[in-house]
C-alpha positions as YAML, in Angstrom:
chain: A
units: angstrom
residues:
- id: 1
  name: LYS
  ca: [82.67, -37.55, -57.49]
- id: 2
  name: ASN
  ca: [85.47, -36.56, -59.66]
- id: 3
  name: LYS
  ca: [86.69, -33.77, -57.47]
- id: 4
  name: PHE
  ca: [86.50, -31.42, -60.09]
- id: 5
  name: ILE
  ca: [83.64, -29.76, -62.32]
- id: 6
  name: THR
  ca: [82.87, -31.08, -65.38]
- id: 7
  name: PHE
  ca: [81.51, -28.89, -68.14]
- id: 8
  name: GLY
  ca: [80.36, -30.39, -71.41]
- id: 9
  name: SER
  ca: [79.27, -29.54, -74.92]
- id: 10
  name: PHE
  ca: [77.65, -32.12, -77.64]
- id: 11
  name: ASN
  ca: [77.32, -29.46, -79.96]
- id: 12
  name: ASN
  ca: [78.42, -29.80, -83.71]
- id: 13
  name: TYR
  ca: [82.33, -29.00, -83.47]
- id: 14
  name: GLY
  ca: [81.82, -26.63, -86.34]
- id: 15
  name: LYS
  ca: [79.96, -24.34, -83.82]
- id: 16
  name: LEU
  ca: [83.06, -24.04, -81.81]
- id: 17
  name: SER
  ca: [84.05, -20.23, -82.68]
- id: 18
  name: ASP
  ca: [87.03, -18.77, -81.66]
- id: 19
  name: ASP
  ca: [85.13, -16.64, -79.18]
- id: 20
  name: THR
  ca: [83.46, -19.65, -77.64]
- id: 21
  name: ILE
  ca: [86.78, -21.16, -77.24]
- id: 22
  name: GLU
  ca: [88.36, -18.20, -75.59]
- id: 23
  name: THR
  ca: [85.58, -17.92, -73.24]
- id: 24
  name: TRP
  ca: [85.50, -21.33, -72.22]
- id: 25
  name: SER
  ca: [89.14, -21.06, -71.62]
- id: 26
  name: GLU
  ca: [88.51, -18.47, -69.07]
- id: 27
  name: ILE
  ca: [85.97, -20.53, -67.37]
- id: 28
  name: LEU
  ca: [88.52, -23.57, -67.37]
- id: 29
  name: LYS
  ca: [91.28, -21.22, -65.86]
- id: 30
  name: LYS
  ca: [89.22, -20.06, -62.93]
- id: 31
  name: LYS
  ca: [87.94, -23.77, -61.84]
- id: 32
  name: ASN
  ca: [89.23, -27.05, -60.97]
- id: 33
  name: SER
  ca: [87.50, -28.58, -63.80]
- id: 34
  name: LYS
  ca: [87.29, -30.20, -67.25]
- id: 35
  name: LEU
  ca: [85.48, -29.85, -70.28]
- id: 36
  name: ILE
  ca: [83.95, -32.88, -72.33]
- id: 37
  name: LEU
  ca: [83.37, -32.41, -75.97]
- id: 38
  name: LYS
  ca: [81.56, -34.89, -78.04]
- id: 39
  name: SER
  ca: [80.13, -34.09, -81.65]
- id: 40
  name: SER
  ca: [77.64, -36.16, -84.17]
- id: 41
  name: VAL
  ca: [79.99, -34.78, -87.20]
- id: 42
  name: HIS
  ca: [83.23, -34.32, -87.98]
- id: 43
  name: ASP
  ca: [84.74, -36.31, -85.31]
- id: 44
  name: HIS
  ca: [88.22, -36.59, -86.79]
- id: 45
  name: GLN
  ca: [91.67, -36.70, -85.08]
- id: 46
  name: LEU
  ca: [92.61, -33.76, -87.29]
- id: 47
  name: VAL
  ca: [89.38, -31.73, -86.06]
- id: 48
  name: ARG
  ca: [90.14, -32.64, -82.40]
- id: 49
  name: ASN
  ca: [93.94, -31.34, -82.88]
- id: 50
  name: ASN
  ca: [92.74, -28.22, -84.10]
- id: 51
  name: ILE
  ca: [90.42, -27.55, -81.38]
- id: 52
  name: THR
  ca: [92.99, -28.56, -78.74]
- id: 53
  name: SER
  ca: [95.72, -26.15, -80.34]
- id: 54
  name: LYS
  ca: [93.05, -23.63, -80.11]
- id: 55
  name: PHE
  ca: [92.62, -24.26, -76.23]
- id: 56
  name: LYS
  ca: [96.47, -24.24, -75.96]
- id: 57
  name: LYS
  ca: [96.46, -21.05, -77.28]
- id: 58
  name: ASN
  ca: [94.21, -19.61, -74.50]
- id: 59
  name: GLY
  ca: [96.40, -21.28, -71.83]
- id: 60
  name: ILE
  ca: [94.53, -24.63, -71.46]
- id: 61
  name: ASP
  ca: [96.42, -27.73, -71.42]
- id: 62
  name: ASN
  ca: [95.10, -31.01, -73.43]
- id: 63
  name: ASP
  ca: [94.28, -32.84, -70.12]
- id: 64
  name: LYS
  ca: [91.62, -30.36, -69.45]
- id: 65
  name: ILE
  ca: [89.86, -31.35, -72.66]
- id: 66
  name: ILE
  ca: [88.15, -34.93, -72.81]
- id: 67
  name: PHE
  ca: [86.95, -35.97, -76.21]
- id: 68
  name: MET
  ca: [84.27, -38.48, -76.41]
- id: 69
  name: GLU
  ca: [83.71, -40.80, -79.20]
- id: 70
  name: ARG
  ca: [80.67, -40.55, -81.24]
- id: 71
  name: LEU
  ca: [77.94, -43.10, -79.92]
- id: 72
  name: LYS
  ca: [75.64, -44.84, -82.14]
- id: 73
  name: ASN
  ca: [73.12, -45.87, -79.83]
- id: 74
  name: TYR
  ca: [70.72, -42.89, -78.89]
- id: 75
  name: GLU
  ca: [70.29, -44.06, -75.35]
- id: 76
  name: ASP
  ca: [74.05, -44.06, -74.53]
- id: 77
  name: HIS
  ca: [74.47, -40.68, -76.17]
- id: 78
  name: LEU
  ca: [71.79, -39.53, -73.40]
- id: 79
  name: LYS
  ca: [73.31, -41.16, -70.89]
- id: 80
  name: ALA
  ca: [76.46, -39.57, -71.64]
- id: 81
  name: TYR
  ca: [75.01, -36.33, -69.97]
- id: 82
  name: ASN
  ca: [74.96, -38.19, -66.73]
- id: 83
  name: LYS
  ca: [78.87, -37.44, -66.81]
- id: 84
  name: ILE
  ca: [78.35, -33.45, -66.93]
- id: 85
  name: ASP
  ca: [77.44, -30.98, -64.28]
- id: 86
  name: ILE
  ca: [76.58, -28.15, -66.61]
- id: 87
  name: SER
  ca: [76.39, -27.73, -70.40]
- id: 88
  name: LEU
  ca: [78.12, -24.76, -72.25]
- id: 89
  name: ASP
  ca: [76.36, -23.61, -75.06]
- id: 90
  name: THR
  ca: [78.05, -22.38, -78.21]
- id: 91
  name: PHE
  ca: [77.88, -18.90, -79.75]
- id: 92
  name: PRO
  ca: [77.20, -17.15, -82.07]
- id: 93
  name: PHE
  ca: [75.23, -20.12, -83.42]
- id: 94
  name: ALA
  ca: [73.36, -21.87, -80.30]
- id: 95
  name: GLY
  ca: [72.50, -25.34, -79.80]
- id: 96
  name: ALA
  ca: [68.96, -26.61, -79.84]
- id: 97
  name: THR
  ca: [68.56, -30.15, -79.99]
- id: 98
  name: THR
  ca: [71.53, -30.66, -77.92]
- id: 99
  name: THR
  ca: [69.99, -28.09, -75.28]
- id: 100
  name: PHE
  ca: [66.68, -29.93, -75.28]
- id: 101
  name: GLU
  ca: [68.77, -33.19, -74.85]
- id: 102
  name: SER
  ca: [70.81, -31.69, -71.96]
- id: 103
  name: LEU
  ca: [67.67, -30.50, -70.00]
- id: 104
  name: TRP
  ca: [65.71, -33.64, -70.53]
- id: 105
  name: MET
  ca: [68.49, -35.54, -68.84]
- id: 106
  name: GLY
  ca: [68.76, -32.95, -65.95]
- id: 107
  name: VAL
  ca: [71.61, -30.93, -66.92]
- id: 108
  name: PRO
  ca: [71.22, -27.26, -67.27]
- id: 109
  name: THR
  ca: [72.61, -25.19, -70.09]
- id: 110
  name: LEU
  ca: [74.31, -21.97, -69.86]
- id: 111
  name: THR
  ca: [73.84, -19.85, -73.06]
- id: 112
  name: LEU
  ca: [74.65, -16.43, -74.36]
- id: 113
  name: SER
  ca: [71.99, -14.16, -75.65]
- id: 114
  name: GLY
  ca: [72.98, -13.00, -79.13]
- id: 115
  name: LYS
  ca: [71.81, -10.44, -81.79]
- id: 116
  name: ILE
  ca: [70.77, -12.96, -84.63]
- id: 117
  name: PHE
  ca: [68.08, -15.84, -84.93]
- id: 118
  name: ASN
  ca: [70.57, -18.66, -84.23]
- id: 119
  name: SER
  ca: [71.90, -16.91, -81.22]
- id: 120
  name: LYS
  ca: [68.52, -17.17, -79.40]
- id: 121
  name: PHE
  ca: [67.90, -20.86, -79.43]
- id: 122
  name: GLY
  ca: [69.28, -21.50, -75.97]
- id: 123
  name: VAL
  ca: [67.83, -18.13, -74.47]
- id: 124
  name: THR
  ca: [64.29, -19.01, -75.89]
- id: 125
  name: ILE
  ca: [64.41, -22.62, -74.27]
- id: 126
  name: ASN
  ca: [65.93, -21.29, -70.96]
- id: 127
  name: LYS
  ca: [63.27, -18.52, -70.63]
- id: 128
  name: ASN
  ca: [60.52, -20.86, -71.03]
- id: 129
  name: LEU
  ca: [61.78, -23.11, -68.37]
- id: 130
  name: ASN
  ca: [62.45, -19.91, -66.05]
- id: 131
  name: LEU
  ca: [66.19, -20.68, -66.07]
- id: 132
  name: ASN
  ca: [67.07, -16.93, -66.45]
- id: 133
  name: ASP
  ca: [70.31, -17.35, -64.29]
- id: 134
  name: PHE
  ca: [71.53, -19.66, -66.98]
- id: 135
  name: ILE
  ca: [71.43, -16.68, -69.77]
- id: 136
  name: ALA
  ca: [74.31, -14.71, -70.12]
- id: 137
  name: LYS
  ca: [74.23, -11.01, -71.77]
- id: 138
  name: ASP
  ca: [77.94, -11.25, -73.02]
- id: 139
  name: LYS
  ca: [80.95, -13.22, -72.79]
- id: 140
  name: THR
  ca: [82.08, -11.52, -69.37]
- id: 141
  name: ASP
  ca: [78.55, -12.49, -67.86]
- id: 142
  name: TYR
  ca: [79.00, -15.97, -69.33]
- id: 143
  name: VAL
  ca: [82.25, -16.49, -67.18]
- id: 144
  name: LYS
  ca: [80.76, -14.78, -64.24]
- id: 145
  name: LYS
  ca: [77.75, -16.89, -64.16]
- id: 146
  name: THR
  ca: [79.64, -20.27, -63.85]
- id: 147
  name: LYS
  ca: [81.27, -18.96, -60.82]
- id: 148
  name: ILE
  ca: [77.87, -17.78, -59.22]
- id: 149
  name: ILE
  ca: [76.33, -21.08, -60.06]
- id: 150
  name: PHE
  ca: [78.83, -23.17, -58.84]
- id: 151
  name: SER
  ca: [78.90, -20.98, -55.57]
- id: 152
  name: ASP
  ca: [75.81, -22.83, -54.34]
- id: 153
  name: LEU
  ca: [76.12, -26.55, -55.25]
- id: 154
  name: ASN
  ca: [73.00, -27.31, -53.35]
- id: 155
  name: ARG
  ca: [70.70, -25.04, -55.38]
- id: 156
  name: LEU
  ca: [72.47, -26.34, -58.57]
- id: 157
  name: ASN
  ca: [71.53, -30.06, -57.55]
- id: 158
  name: GLN
  ca: [68.02, -29.01, -56.59]
- id: 159
  name: ILE
  ca: [67.57, -27.50, -60.24]
- id: 160
  name: ARG
  ca: [69.18, -30.84, -61.65]
- id: 161
  name: GLN
  ca: [66.81, -33.14, -59.64]
- id: 162
  name: SER
  ca: [63.47, -31.16, -60.82]
- id: 163
  name: LEU
  ca: [64.68, -30.44, -64.19]
- id: 164
  name: ARG
  ca: [63.19, -33.08, -66.30]
- id: 165
  name: ASN
  ca: [59.80, -32.74, -64.68]
- id: 166
  name: GLN
  ca: [59.95, -28.77, -65.24]
- id: 167
  name: VAL
  ca: [60.90, -29.85, -68.99]
- id: 168
  name: ILE
  ca: [57.83, -32.08, -69.17]
- id: 169
  name: ASN
  ca: [55.22, -29.58, -68.00]
- id: 170
  name: SER
  ca: [56.67, -26.69, -69.84]
- id: 171
  name: ALA
  ca: [55.01, -25.12, -73.13]
- id: 172
  name: LEU
  ca: [58.25, -26.60, -74.89]
- id: 173
  name: PHE
  ca: [57.00, -30.03, -74.48]
- id: 174
  name: ASP
  ca: [53.34, -29.47, -74.86]
- id: 175
  name: ASN
  ca: [53.05, -31.18, -78.34]
- id: 176
  name: LYS
  ca: [49.27, -31.42, -78.18]
- id: 177
  name: SER
  ca: [48.54, -27.66, -77.93]
- id: 178
  name: ARG
  ca: [51.26, -26.89, -80.46]
- id: 179
  name: GLY
  ca: [49.81, -29.58, -82.77]
- id: 180
  name: LEU
  ca: [46.11, -28.24, -82.08]
- id: 181
  name: ASP
  ca: [47.68, -24.55, -82.91]
- id: 182
  name: LEU
  ca: [49.25, -25.84, -86.09]
- id: 183
  name: CYS
  ca: [45.80, -27.42, -87.39]
- id: 184
  name: LYS
  ca: [44.12, -24.08, -86.51]
- id: 185
  name: ILE
  ca: [46.60, -22.16, -88.66]
- id: 186
  name: LEU
  ca: [46.39, -24.59, -91.45]
- id: 187
  name: LYS
  ca: [42.71, -24.53, -91.28]
- id: 188
  name: GLU
  ca: [42.37, -20.96, -91.35]
- id: 189
  name: LYS
  ca: [45.02, -20.70, -94.36]
- id: 190
  name: TRP
  ca: [43.33, -23.38, -96.33]
- id: 191
  name: ASN
  ca: [39.57, -21.52, -95.68]
- id: 192
  name: LEU
  ca: [41.67, -18.25, -97.16]
- id: 193
  name: PHE
  ca: [42.83, -19.99, -100.13]
- id: 194
  name: SER
  ca: [39.49, -21.41, -100.82]
- id: 195
  name: GLU
  ca: [37.79, -18.07, -100.63]
- id: 196
  name: GLN
  ca: [40.30, -16.56, -103.07]
- id: 197
  name: ASN
  ca: [39.90, -19.38, -105.51]
- id: 198
  name: LYS
  ca: [36.02, -19.06, -105.31]
- id: 199
  name: ASN
  ca: [36.24, -15.20, -105.92]
- id: 200
  name: SER
  ca: [38.62, -15.60, -108.91]
...
């Protein structure tokens, strides 16, 4: 509708590493696109100015970056995802809650696989949903994947239309099974504790 691709990230601004901004800048250069940013914390003009200056150093003008105000109403926060075509994950500290929110609202998240625990949140989530095309192995692949994804808008639309049902039916949202697994583990640990105390 906007005649341009809308990328977005609702991650904490503190996660916008220099590598992340540099990589996102390469994406914005290659596409008729804009980037929506929204954060739950540090939403201050000074922080925004710092972010836009970093994009500027990478050749991206301010009009490519759209800042959204922090929304107090959670429902309005979720609806804001309707303005985004694809969510871009941060690195090396990936999003978790924001990725779940994005997927719940039918917006796939492109993530980058890292070497540390905090870098693998998006990878784990996307793998559980068979969204392997949205997992990049490095920064070059991250940029390349956006080109591949947007080369077939019909496929992207199909993914978006089916994404919520896919999420609901995945192991990620199987709260009952996870609850039962936790109960089983706690019971085993309690029995082990009881046996050790009995013998001491």
